[in-house]
Each structure stands twice: as C-alpha cells, then as structure tokens.
LUMTIRO-650053 format. One record per atom (N, C-alpha, C): residue number from 1; residue in one letter; x, y, z. Coordinates in steps of 0.2 Angstrom, whole numbers, plus 5000, padded with zeros to 4 digits. Example, Ala and Ser with C-alpha at 12.3 -4.5 7.8 and 13.67 -1.06 7.14 Angstrom:
! LUMTIRO-650053
{k 1 | r A | X 5066 | Y 4972 | Z 5039}
{k 1 | r A | X 5062 | Y 4978 | Z 5039}
{k 1 | r A | X 5066 | Y 4984 | Z 5039}
{k 2 | r S | X 5064 | Y 4989 | Z 5035}
{k 2 | r S | X 5068 | Y 4995 | Z 5036}
{k 2 | r S | X 5064 | Y 5000 | Z 5039}
***
This chain:
! LUMTIRO-650053
{k 1 | r X | X 5570 | Y 5563 | Z 5545}
{k 1 | r X | X 5566 | Y 5569 | Z 5544}
{k 1 | r X | X 5559 | Y 5567 | Z 5541}
{k 2 | r X | X 5559 | Y 5563 | Z 5536}
{k 2 | r X | X 5553 | Y 5561 | Z 5533}
{k 2 | r X | X 5548 | Y 5557 | Z 5538}
{k 3 | r X | X 5551 | Y 5554 | Z 5543}
{k 3 | r X | X 5547 | Y 5550 | Z 5548}
{k 3 | r X | X 5544 | Y 5556 | Z 5552}
{k 4 | r X | X 5547 | Y 5561 | Z 5554}
{k 4 | r X | X 5544 | Y 5566 | Z 5558}
{k 4 | r X | X 5539 | Y 5570 | Z 5554}
{k 5 | r X | X 5540 | Y 5571 | Z 5548}
{k 5 | r X | X 5535 | Y 5575 | Z 5544}
{k 5 | r X | X 5529 | Y 5570 | Z 5543}
{k 6 | r X | X 5529 | Y 5564 | Z 5542}
{k 6 | r X | X 5524 | Y 5559 | Z 5542}
{k 6 | r X | X 5520 | Y 5559 | Z 5548}
{k 7 | r X | X 5523 | Y 5559 | Z 5554}
{k 7 | r X | X 5520 | Y 5559 | Z 5560}
{k 7 | r X | X 5516 | Y 5565 | Z 5562}
{k 8 | r X | X 5519 | Y 5571 | Z 5560}
{k 8 | r X | X 5516 | Y 5577 | Z 5561}
{k 8 | r X | X 5510 | Y 5578 | Z 5556}
{k 9 | r X | X 5511 | Y 5576 | Z 5550}
{k 9 | r X | X 5506 | Y 5577 | Z 5545}
{k 9 | r X | X 5499 | Y 5573 | Z 5546}
{k 10 | r X | X 5500 | Y 5567 | Z 5548}
{k 10 | r X | X 5494 | Y 5562 | Z 5549}
{k 10 | r X | X 5489 | Y 5566 | Z 5553}
{k 11 | r X | X 5490 | Y 5568 | Z 5559}
{k 11 | r X | X 5485 | Y 5571 | Z 5563}
{k 11 | r X | X 5482 | Y 5578 | Z 5560}
{k 12 | r X | X 5487 | Y 5581 | Z 5557}
{k 12 | r X | X 5485 | Y 5588 | Z 5554}
{k 12 | r X | X 5480 | Y 5586 | Z 5548}
{k 13 | r X | X 5481 | Y 5581 | Z 5544}
{k 13 | r X | X 5477 | Y 5579 | Z 5538}
{k 13 | r X | X 5470 | Y 5577 | Z 5541}
{k 14 | r X | X 5470 | Y 5573 | Z 5546}
{k 14 | r X | X 5464 | Y 5571 | Z 5549}
{k 14 | r X | X 5460 | Y 5577 | Z 5552}
{k 15 | r X | X 5463 | Y 5581 | Z 5555}
{k 15 | r X | X 5460 | Y 5587 | Z 5558}
{k 15 | r X | X 5457 | Y 5592 | Z 5553}
{k 16 | r X | X 5461 | Y 5592 | Z 5547}
{k 16 | r X | X 5459 | Y 5596 | Z 5541}
{k 16 | r X | X 5452 | Y 5594 | Z 5538}
{k 17 | r X | X 5452 | Y 5587 | Z 5537}
{k 17 | r X | X 5446 | Y 5584 | Z 5534}
{k 17 | r X | X 5440 | Y 5585 | Z 5539}
{k 18 | r X | X 5441 | Y 5584 | Z 5545}
{k 18 | r X | X 5436 | Y 5585 | Z 5550}
{k 18 | r X | X 5433 | Y 5592 | Z 5550}
{k 19 | r X | X 5438 | Y 5597 | Z 5550}
{k 19 | r X | X 5436 | Y 5604 | Z 5550}
{k 19 | r X | X 5432 | Y 5606 | Z 5543}
{k 20 | r X | X 5435 | Y 5603 | Z 5538}
{k 20 | r X | X 5431 | Y 5604 | Z 5531}
{k 20 | r X | X 5424 | Y 5601 | Z 5531}
{k 21 | r X | X 5423 | Y 5595 | Z 5534}
{k 21 | r X | X 5417 | Y 5592 | Z 5534}
{k 21 | r X | X 5412 | Y 5596 | Z 5539}
{k 22 | r X | X 5415 | Y 5599 | Z 5544}
{k 22 | r X | X 5410 | Y 5603 | Z 5548}
{k 22 | r X | X 5409 | Y 5610 | Z 5545}
{k 23 | r X | X 5414 | Y 5613 | Z 5542}
{k 23 | r X | X 5413 | Y 5619 | Z 5538}
{k 23 | r X | X 5407 | Y 5618 | Z 5533}
{k 24 | r X | X 5408 | Y 5613 | Z 5529}
{k 24 | r X | X 5403 | Y 5612 | Z 5523}
{k 24 | r X | X 5396 | Y 5610 | Z 5526}
{k 25 | r X | X 5396 | Y 5607 | Z 5532}
{k 25 | r X | X 5389 | Y 5606 | Z 5535}
{k 25 | r X | X 5386 | Y 5613 | Z 5537}
{k 26 | r X | X 5390 | Y 5617 | Z 5541}
{k 26 | r X | X 5388 | Y 5623 | Z 5544}
{k 26 | r X | X 5386 | Y 5628 | Z 5538}
{k 27 | r X | X 5390 | Y 5628 | Z 5533}
{k 27 | r X | X 5388 | Y 5633 | Z 5527}
{k 27 | r X | X 5382 | Y 5630 | Z 5523}
{k 28 | r X | X 5380 | Y 5624 | Z 5524}
{k 28 | r X | X 5375 | Y 5621 | Z 5520}
{k 28 | r X | X 5376 | Y 5622 | Z 5513}
{k 29 | r X | X 5382 | Y 5619 | Z 5511}
{k 29 | r X | X 5384 | Y 5619 | Z 5504}
{k 29 | r X | X 5379 | Y 5615 | Z 5500}
{k 30 | r X | X 5378 | Y 5618 | Z 5494}
{k 30 | r X | X 5373 | Y 5614 | Z 5490}
{k 30 | r X | X 5375 | Y 5607 | Z 5488}
{k 31 | r X | X 5371 | Y 5603 | Z 5488}
{k 31 | r X | X 5373 | Y 5596 | Z 5486}
{k 31 | r X | X 5377 | Y 5592 | Z 5492}
{k 32 | r X | X 5378 | Y 5595 | Z 5497}
{k 32 | r X | X 5382 | Y 5592 | Z 5503}
{k 32 | r X | X 5376 | Y 5589 | Z 5507}
{k 33 | r X | X 5377 | Y 5582 | Z 5508}
{k 33 | r X | X 5372 | Y 5578 | Z 5512}
{k 33 | r X | X 5376 | Y 5577 | Z 5519}
{k 34 | r X | X 5374 | Y 5581 | Z 5524}
{k 34 | r X | X 5378 | Y 5580 | Z 5530}
{k 34 | r X | X 5378 | Y 5573 | Z 5533}
{k 35 | r X | X 5373 | Y 5569 | Z 5533}
{k 35 | r X | X 5372 | Y 5563 | Z 5536}
{k 35 | r X | X 5377 | Y 5558 | Z 5532}
{k 36 | r X | X 5378 | Y 5558 | Z 5526}
{k 36 | r X | X 5382 | Y 5554 | Z 5522}
{k 36 | r X | X 5389 | Y 5557 | Z 5521}
{k 37 | r X | X 5389 | Y 5563 | Z 5518}
{k 37 | r X | X 5396 | Y 5566 | Z 5516}
{k 37 | r X | X 5401 | Y 5567 | Z 5521}
{k 38 | r X | X 5398 | Y 5569 | Z 5527}
{k 38 | r X | X 5403 | Y 5570 | Z 5533}
{k 38 | r X | X 5406 | Y 5564 | Z 5535}
{k 39 | r X | X 5403 | Y 5558 | Z 5535}
{k 39 | r X | X 5406 | Y 5552 | Z 5536}
{k 39 | r X | X 5412 | Y 5550 | Z 5531}
{k 40 | r X | X 5410 | Y 5551 | Z 5525}
{k 40 | r X | X 5415 | Y 5550 | Z 5519}
{k 40 | r X | X 5421 | Y 5554 | Z 5520}
{k 41 | r X | X 5420 | Y 5561 | Z 5521}
{k 41 | r X | X 5425 | Y 5566 | Z 5522}
{k 41 | r X | X 5430 | Y 5564 | Z 5528}
{k 42 | r X | X 5427 | Y 5563 | Z 5533}
{k 42 | r X | X 5431 | Y 5561 | Z 5539}
{k 42 | r X | X 5435 | Y 5554 | Z 5538}
{k 43 | r X | X 5431 | Y 5549 | Z 5535}
{k 43 | r X | X 5434 | Y 5543 | Z 5533}
{k 43 | r X | X 5440 | Y 5544 | Z 5528}
{k 44 | r X | X 5439 | Y 5548 | Z 5523}
{k 44 | r X | X 5445 | Y 5549 | Z 5519}
{k 44 | r X | X 5451 | Y 5552 | Z 5522}
{k 45 | r X | X 5450 | Y 5557 | Z 5527}
{k 45 | r X | X 5455 | Y 5560 | Z 5531}
{k 45 | r X | X 5459 | Y 5554 | Z 5535}
{k 46 | r X | X 5455 | Y 5550 | Z 5538}
{k 46 | r X | X 5458 | Y 5544 | Z 5542}
{k 46 | r X | X 5462 | Y 5540 | Z 5537}
{k 47 | r X | X 5459 | Y 5538 | Z 5531}
{k 47 | r X | X 5463 | Y 5533 | Z 5527}
{k 47 | r X | X 5470 | Y 5537 | Z 5524}
{k 48 | r X | X 5469 | Y 5543 | Z 5522}
{k 48 | r X | X 5475 | Y 5547 | Z 5520}
{k 48 | r X | X 5480 | Y 5547 | Z 5526}
{k 49 | r X | X 5478 | Y 5548 | Z 5532}
{k 49 | r X | X 5483 | Y 5548 | Z 5538}
{k 49 | r X | X 5486 | Y 5542 | Z 5539}
{k 50 | r X | X 5482 | Y 5536 | Z 5538}
{k 50 | r X | X 5484 | Y 5529 | Z 5539}
{k 50 | r X | X 5490 | Y 5528 | Z 5534}
{k 51 | r X | X 5489 | Y 5530 | Z 5528}
{k 51 | r X | X 5494 | Y 5529 | Z 5523}
{k 51 | r X | X 5500 | Y 5533 | Z 5525}
{k 52 | r X | X 5500 | Y 5539 | Z 5527}
{k 52 | r X | X 5505 | Y 5543 | Z 5529}
{k 52 | r X | X 5509 | Y 5540 | Z 5535}
{k 53 | r X | X 5506 | Y 5537 | Z 5540}
{k 53 | r X | X 5509 | Y 5534 | Z 5545}
{k 53 | r X | X 5512 | Y 5528 | Z 5543}
{k 54 | r X | X 5510 | Y 5524 | Z 5538}
{k 54 | r X | X 5513 | Y 5518 | Z 5536}
{k 54 | r X | X 5520 | Y 5520 | Z 5532}
{k 55 | r X | X 5519 | Y 5525 | Z 5528}
{k 55 | r X | X 5525 | Y 5527 | Z 5525}
{k 55 | r X | X 5531 | Y 5530 | Z 5530}
{k 56 | r X | X 5528 | Y 5533 | Z 5535}
{k 56 | r X | X 5533 | Y 5535 | Z 5541}
{k 56 | r X | X 5536 | Y 5529 | Z 5545}
{k 57 | r X | X 5533 | Y 5523 | Z 5544}
{k 57 | r X | X 5535 | Y 5518 | Z 5548}
{k 57 | r X | X 5540 | Y 5513 | Z 5544}
{k 58 | r X | X 5542 | Y 5515 | Z 5538}
{k 58 | r X | X 5546 | Y 5510 | Z 5534}
{k 58 | r X | X 5553 | Y 5510 | Z 5538}
{k 59 | r X | X 5556 | Y 5504 | Z 5538}
{k 59 | r X | X 5562 | Y 5504 | Z 5542}
{k 59 | r X | X 5566 | Y 5497 | Z 5540}
{k 60 | r X | X 5572 | Y 5497 | Z 5541}
{k 60 | r X | X 5576 | Y 5491 | Z 5540}
{k 60 | r X | X 5581 | Y 5492 | Z 5546}
{k 61 | r X | X 5580 | Y 5486 | Z 5551}
{k 61 | r X | X 5585 | Y 5486 | Z 5557}
{k 61 | r X | X 5588 | Y 5479 | Z 5557}
{k 62 | r X | X 5595 | Y 5480 | Z 5558}
{k 62 | r X | X 5599 | Y 5474 | Z 5558}
{k 62 | r X | X 5601 | Y 5473 | Z 5565}
{k 63 | r X | X 5601 | Y 5466 | Z 5567}
{k 63 | r X | X 5604 | Y 5464 | Z 5573}
{k 63 | r X | X 5608 | Y 5458 | Z 5572}
{k 64 | r X | X 5610 | Y 5455 | Z 5577}
{k 64 | r X | X 5615 | Y 5449 | Z 5577}
{k 64 | r X | X 5611 | Y 5443 | Z 5573}
{k 65 | r X | X 5605 | Y 5443 | Z 5574}
{k 65 | r X | X 5601 | Y 5437 | Z 5571}
{k 65 | r X | X 5599 | Y 5438 | Z 5564}
{k 66 | r X | X 5598 | Y 5444 | Z 5561}
{k 66 | r X | X 5596 | Y 5445 | Z 5555}
{k 66 | r X | X 5594 | Y 5452 | Z 5553}
{k 67 | r X | X 5589 | Y 5453 | Z 5548}
{k 67 | r X | X 5587 | Y 5460 | Z 5546}
{k 67 | r X | X 5580 | Y 5460 | Z 5546}
{k 68 | r X | X 5577 | Y 5465 | Z 5550}
{k 68 | r X | X 5570 | Y 5466 | Z 5550}
{k 68 | r X | X 5568 | Y 5472 | Z 5545}
{k 69 | r X | X 5564 | Y 5470 | Z 5541}
{k 69 | r X | X 5562 | Y 5475 | Z 5535}
{k 69 | r X | X 5554 | Y 5476 | Z 5536}
{k 70 | r X | X 5553 | Y 5483 | Z 5536}
{k 70 | r X | X 5545 | Y 5485 | Z 5536}
{k 70 | r X | X 5545 | Y 5489 | Z 5530}
{k 71 | r X | X 5541 | Y 5487 | Z 5525}
{k 71 | r X | X 5540 | Y 5491 | Z 5519}
{k 71 | r X | X 5532 | Y 5493 | Z 5520}
{k 72 | r X | X 5530 | Y 5496 | Z 5514}
{k 72 | r X | X 5523 | Y 5499 | Z 5515}
{k 72 | r X | X 5518 | Y 5493 | Z 5516}
{k 73 | r X | X 5518 | Y 5488 | Z 5512}
{k 73 | r X | X 5513 | Y 5483 | Z 5513}
{k 73 | r X | X 5516 | Y 5477 | Z 5518}
{k 74 | r X | X 5522 | Y 5475 | Z 5517}
{k 74 | r X | X 5524 | Y 5469 | Z 5520}
{k 74 | r X | X 5529 | Y 5470 | Z 5526}
{k 75 | r X | X 5529 | Y 5466 | Z 5531}
{k 75 | r X | X 5534 | Y 5467 | Z 5536}
{k 75 | r X | X 5537 | Y 5460 | Z 5537}
{k 76 | r X | X 5544 | Y 5459 | Z 5537}
{k 76 | r X | X 5547 | Y 5453 | Z 5537}
{k 76 | r X | X 5554 | Y 5453 | Z 5540}
{k 77 | r X | X 5555 | Y 5447 | Z 5543}
{k 77 | r X | X 5562 | Y 5447 | Z 5546}
{k 77 | r X | X 5566 | Y 5441 | Z 5542}
{k 78 | r X | X 5572 | Y 5443 | Z 5540}
{k 78 | r X | X 5576 | Y 5439 | Z 5537}
{k 78 | r X | X 5582 | Y 5437 | Z 5541}
{k 79 | r X | X 5583 | Y 5430 | Z 5541}
{k 79 | r X | X 5589 | Y 5428 | Z 5545}
{k 79 | r X | X 5595 | Y 5429 | Z 5540}
{k 80 | r X | X 5601 | Y 5430 | Z 5543}
{k 80 | r X | X 5607 | Y 5432 | Z 5539}
{k 80 | r X | X 5608 | Y 5426 | Z 5534}
{k 81 | r X | X 5607 | Y 5420 | Z 5535}
{k 81 | r X | X 5608 | Y 5415 | Z 5531}
{k 81 | r X | X 5604 | Y 5415 | Z 5525}
{k 82 | r X | X 5598 | Y 5418 | Z 5525}
{k 82 | r X | X 5593 | Y 5419 | Z 5520}
{k 82 | r X | X 5596 | Y 5424 | Z 5514}
{k 83 | r X | X 5600 | Y 5429 | Z 5517}
{k 83 | r X | X 5602 | Y 5434 | Z 5512}
{k 83 | r X | X 5608 | Y 5432 | Z 5508}
{k 84 | r X | X 5608 | Y 5432 | Z 5502}
{k 84 | r X | X 5614 | Y 5430 | Z 5498}
{k 84 | r X | X 5618 | Y 5436 | Z 5496}
{k 85 | r X | X 5614 | Y 5442 | Z 5494}
{k 85 | r X | X 5617 | Y 5448 | Z 5492}
{k 85 | r X | X 5613 | Y 5454 | Z 5493}
{k 86 | r X | X 5616 | Y 5460 | Z 5492}
{k 86 | r X | X 5612 | Y 5466 | Z 5493}
{k 86 | r X | X 5614 | Y 5470 | Z 5486}
{k 87 | r X | X 5609 | Y 5472 | Z 5483}
{k 87 | r X | X 5610 | Y 5476 | Z 5477}
{k 87 | r X | X 5607 | Y 5483 | Z 5477}
{k 88 | r X | X 5610 | Y 5488 | Z 5474}
{k 88 | r X | X 5607 | Y 5494 | Z 5473}
{k 88 | r X | X 5611 | Y 5498 | Z 5468}
{k 89 | r X | X 5608 | Y 5501 | Z 5463}
{k 89 | r X | X 5611 | Y 5504 | Z 5458}
{k 89 | r X | X 5607 | Y 5510 | Z 5455}
{k 90 | r X | X 5609 | Y 5516 | Z 5457}
{k 90 | r X | X 5605 | Y 5522 | Z 5454}
{k 90 | r X | X 5606 | Y 5522 | Z 5446}
{k 91 | r X | X 5611 | Y 5520 | Z 5444}
{k 91 | r X | X 5613 | Y 5520 | Z 5437}
{k 91 | r X | X 5608 | Y 5515 | Z 5433}
{k 92 | r X | X 5606 | Y 5509 | Z 5436}
{k 92 | r X | X 5601 | Y 5505 | Z 5433}
{k 92 | r X | X 5594 | Y 5506 | Z 5435}
{k 93 | r X | X 5593 | Y 5512 | Z 5438}
{k 93 | r X | X 5586 | Y 5514 | Z 5440}
{k 93 | r X | X 5583 | Y 5511 | Z 5446}
{k 94 | r X | X 5587 | Y 5508 | Z 5450}
{k 94 | r X | X 5584 | Y 5505 | Z 5456}
{k 94 | r X | X 5581 | Y 5511 | Z 5461}
{k 95 | r X | X 5575 | Y 5510 | Z 5463}
{k 95 | r X | X 5572 | Y 5515 | Z 5468}
{k 95 | r X | X 5574 | Y 5514 | Z 5475}
{k 96 | r X | X 5576 | Y 5508 | Z 5476}
{k 96 | r X | X 5578 | Y 5506 | Z 5483}
{k 96 | r X | X 5582 | Y 5500 | Z 5483}
{k 97 | r X | X 5585 | Y 5498 | Z 5488}
{k 97 | r X | X 5590 | Y 5492 | Z 5489}
{k 97 | r X | X 5586 | Y 5486 | Z 5488}
{k 98 | r X | X 5589 | Y 5481 | Z 5486}
{k 98 | r X | X 5585 | Y 5474 | Z 5485}
{k 98 | r X | X 5590 | Y 5469 | Z 5488}
{k 99 | r X | X 5586 | Y 5464 | Z 5491}
{k 99 | r X | X 5590 | Y 5458 | Z 5494}
{k 99 | r X | X 5589 | Y 5452 | Z 5489}
{k 100 | r X | X 5594 | Y 5449 | Z 5488}
{k 100 | r X | X 5594 | Y 5442 | Z 5484}
{k 100 | r X | X 5594 | Y 5437 | Z 5490}
{k 101 | r X | X 5589 | Y 5433 | Z 5489}
{k 101 | r X | X 5588 | Y 5428 | Z 5495}
{k 101 | r X | X 5590 | Y 5421 | Z 5492}
{k 102 | r X | X 5591 | Y 5417 | Z 5497}
{k 102 | r X | X 5594 | Y 5410 | Z 5496}
{k 102 | r X | X 5588 | Y 5406 | Z 5492}
{k 103 | r X | X 5582 | Y 5407 | Z 5493}
{k 103 | r X | X 5577 | Y 5403 | Z 5489}
{k 103 | r X | X 5576 | Y 5406 | Z 5482}
{k 104 | r X | X 5580 | Y 5411 | Z 5479}
{k 104 | r X | X 5580 | Y 5413 | Z 5473}
{k 104 | r X | X 5576 | Y 5419 | Z 5472}
{k 105 | r X | X 5572 | Y 5421 | Z 5477}
{k 105 | r X | X 5568 | Y 5427 | Z 5476}
{k 105 | r X | X 5572 | Y 5433 | Z 5478}
{k 106 | r X | X 5569 | Y 5439 | Z 5477}
{k 106 | r X | X 5571 | Y 5445 | Z 5479}
{k 106 | r X | X 5566 | Y 5449 | Z 5484}
{k 107 | r X | X 5569 | Y 5453 | Z 5488}
{k 107 | r X | X 5565 | Y 5457 | Z 5492}
{k 107 | r X | X 5567 | Y 5465 | Z 5493}
{k 108 | r X | X 5563 | Y 5469 | Z 5492}
{k 108 | r X | X 5564 | Y 5476 | Z 5492}
{k 108 | r X | X 5566 | Y 5478 | Z 5500}
{k 109 | r X | X 5570 | Y 5483 | Z 5500}
{k 109 | r X | X 5572 | Y 5486 | Z 5507}
{k 109 | r X | X 5570 | Y 5494 | Z 5505}
{k 110 | r X | X 5564 | Y 5496 | Z 5506}
{k 110 | r X | X 5562 | Y 5502 | Z 5505}
{k 110 | r X | X 5564 | Y 5508 | Z 5509}
{k 111 | r X | X 5567 | Y 5506 | Z 5515}
{k 111 | r X | X 5570 | Y 5511 | Z 5519}
{k 111 | r X | X 5577 | Y 5514 | Z 5516}
{k 112 | r X | X 5580 | Y 5510 | Z 5511}
{k 112 | r X | X 5585 | Y 5513 | Z 5508}
{k 112 | r X | X 5583 | Y 5515 | Z 5501}
{k 113 | r X | X 5582 | Y 5522 | Z 5500}
{k 113 | r X | X 5579 | Y 5524 | Z 5494}
{k 113 | r X | X 5584 | Y 5528 | Z 5490}
{k 114 | r X | X 5583 | Y 5528 | Z 5484}
{k 114 | r X | X 5587 | Y 5532 | Z 5479}
{k 114 | r X | X 5587 | Y 5539 | Z 5480}
{k 115 | r X | X 5581 | Y 5542 | Z 5483}
{k 115 | r X | X 5580 | Y 5549 | Z 5484}
{k 115 | r X | X 5584 | Y 5551 | Z 5489}
{k 116 | r X | X 5587 | Y 5547 | Z 5493}
{k 116 | r X | X 5592 | Y 5549 | Z 5499}
{k 116 | r X | X 5599 | Y 5550 | Z 5496}
{k 117 | r X | X 5600 | Y 5549 | Z 5490}
{k 117 | r X | X 5607 | Y 5550 | Z 5487}
{k 117 | r X | X 5612 | Y 5546 | Z 5490}
{k 118 | r X | X 5617 | Y 5550 | Z 5493}
{k 118 | r X | X 5623 | Y 5547 | Z 5496}
{k 118 | r X | X 5622 | Y 5543 | Z 5502}
{k 119 | r X | X 5617 | Y 5545 | Z 5506}
{k 119 | r X | X 5615 | Y 5541 | Z 5512}
{k 119 | r X | X 5612 | Y 5534 | Z 5510}
{k 120 | r X | X 5609 | Y 5534 | Z 5504}
{k 120 | r X | X 5607 | Y 5527 | Z 5502}
{k 120 | r X | X 5613 | Y 5523 | Z 5500}
{k 121 | r X | X 5618 | Y 5526 | Z 5497}
{k 121 | r X | X 5624 | Y 5522 | Z 5495}
{k 121 | r X | X 5627 | Y 5520 | Z 5501}
{k 122 | r X | X 5628 | Y 5524 | Z 5506}
{k 122 | r X | X 5631 | Y 5522 | Z 5512}
{k 122 | r X | X 5628 | Y 5517 | Z 5516}
{k 123 | r X | X 5621 | Y 5517 | Z 5516}
{k 123 | r X | X 5617 | Y 5512 | Z 5520}
{k 123 | r X | X 5617 | Y 5506 | Z 5516}
{k 124 | r X | X 5617 | Y 5506 | Z 5510}
{k 124 | r X | X 5618 | Y 5499 | Z 5506}
{k 124 | r X | X 5625 | Y 5496 | Z 5508}
{k 125 | r X | X 5630 | Y 5500 | Z 5508}
{k 125 | r X | X 5637 | Y 5498 | Z 5509}
{k 125 | r X | X 5637 | Y 5495 | Z 5516}
{k 126 | r X | X 5634 | Y 5498 | Z 5521}
{k 126 | r X | X 5634 | Y 5495 | Z 5528}
{k 126 | r X | X 5630 | Y 5489 | Z 5528}
{k 127 | r X | X 5625 | Y 5488 | Z 5524}
{k 127 | r X | X 5621 | Y 5482 | Z 5524}
{k 127 | r X | X 5625 | Y 5477 | Z 5521}
{k 128 | r X | X 5629 | Y 5478 | Z 5516}
{k 128 | r X | X 5633 | Y 5473 | Z 5512}
{k 128 | r X | X 5638 | Y 5471 | Z 5517}
{k 129 | r X | X 5641 | Y 5475 | Z 5521}
{k 129 | r X | X 5646 | Y 5473 | Z 5526}
{k 129 | r X | X 5643 | Y 5468 | Z 5531}
{k 130 | r X | X 5637 | Y 5470 | Z 5533}
{k 130 | r X | X 5634 | Y 5466 | Z 5538}
{k 130 | r X | X 5633 | Y 5459 | Z 5535}
{k 131 | r X | X 5630 | Y 5459 | Z 5529}
{k 131 | r X | X 5629 | Y 5452 | Z 5526}
{k 131 | r X | X 5635 | Y 5448 | Z 5525}
{k 132 | r X | X 5641 | Y 5452 | Z 5523}
{k 132 | r X | X 5647 | Y 5448 | Z 5523}
{k 132 | r X | X 5650 | Y 5445 | Z 5530}
{k 133 | r X | X 5649 | Y 5449 | Z 5535}
{k 133 | r X | X 5651 | Y 5447 | Z 5542}
{k 133 | r X | X 5647 | Y 5441 | Z 5544}
{k 134 | r X | X 5640 | Y 5441 | Z 5542}
{k 134 | r X | X 5636 | Y 5436 | Z 5545}
{k 134 | r X | X 5635 | Y 5430 | Z 5540}
{k 135 | r X | X 5638 | Y 5430 | Z 5534}
{k 135 | r X | X 5636 | Y 5425 | Z 5529}
{k 135 | r X | X 5643 | Y 5421 | Z 5528}
{k 136 | r X | X 5643 | Y 5414 | Z 5529}
{k 136 | r X | X 5649 | Y 5410 | Z 5528}
{k 136 | r X | X 5652 | Y 5411 | Z 5521}
{k 137 | r X | X 5648 | Y 5411 | Z 5516}
{k 137 | r X | X 5651 | Y 5412 | Z 5509}
{k 137 | r X | X 5653 | Y 5419 | Z 5508}
{k 138 | r X | X 5650 | Y 5424 | Z 5511}
{k 138 | r X | X 5652 | Y 5431 | Z 5511}
{k 138 | r X | X 5652 | Y 5434 | Z 5504}
{k 139 | r X | X 5650 | Y 5432 | Z 5499}
{k 139 | r X | X 5650 | Y 5435 | Z 5492}
{k 139 | r X | X 5644 | Y 5439 | Z 5491}
{k 140 | r X | X 5644 | Y 5446 | Z 5492}
{k 140 | r X | X 5638 | Y 5450 | Z 5490}
{k 140 | r X | X 5640 | Y 5454 | Z 5484}
{k 141 | r X | X 5635 | Y 5457 | Z 5481}
{k 141 | r X | X 5636 | Y 5461 | Z 5475}
{k 141 | r X | X 5633 | Y 5468 | Z 5477}
***
C-alpha cells in the first residue's frame, strides 16, 4: 500500500509545486521573483518527489543466492553465508529488522518495519527461516 501511495504522491507533489509557482507568478505575489523563485519552487517539488520515490522503493528480496536489501540511502546484496542472524524486537524499540553479519557489523532491513505490526513479525520469521535453511551453522536469533 505504501509503495502505491508513494508512486501516486510523487507526481502529484511535483505538479502541485509547479502549479503553485505558476500561480504566484500570475498573481504577481509581493516579494516573488519569478526568474529565481519559480526555479526554486519547482526544484523543491522535484526533490520532495524524489525522496517519496526512494521511500516507495525500499525492498528486501530473497533468492537462492542471498538477500537483496534496498534502504533509503544504501542498496546492497548479502550472500547467505554473510548473514549470521536476524533480529527484530518491538519490545526493545527496534524500528526495523537488523541483520548481524559475519564481519561483526549489522545492517538494517528497512523493508521490515515495526509500523507494520504483525506483518513485520511474520516477515522477520520468514527471513530467519531462510537464513536457517541457507546457513550451515543455522543459529539465528
């Protein structure tokens, strides 16, 4: 649902900022400098739309070779052998699931968010099962 909302809102936001820039130019709003402010207004709409599209593209996809994770800033592919465990606890205040990696670091999986409630717990459990199936040691938490 969020993905669809983000995909719909992005062009609406851009169109709204373009319409506002045109309206303020036509109305000859005091202090409005059409040559400069119109560019800034449209640019701001484009930046906000780009952020909405990035939020809409957050994903975690598992296949036989590993886990593809696209967060807001970073996109990365993890081999199953790199993932030691999956953790997620609403009680501890986790906003999303986390991967413990074999190099001692952790990585967020923002596609599994606490705001999703039971769906987040189910998705985390499915991911734990996949890690268990693809990891020889098989011990996830």
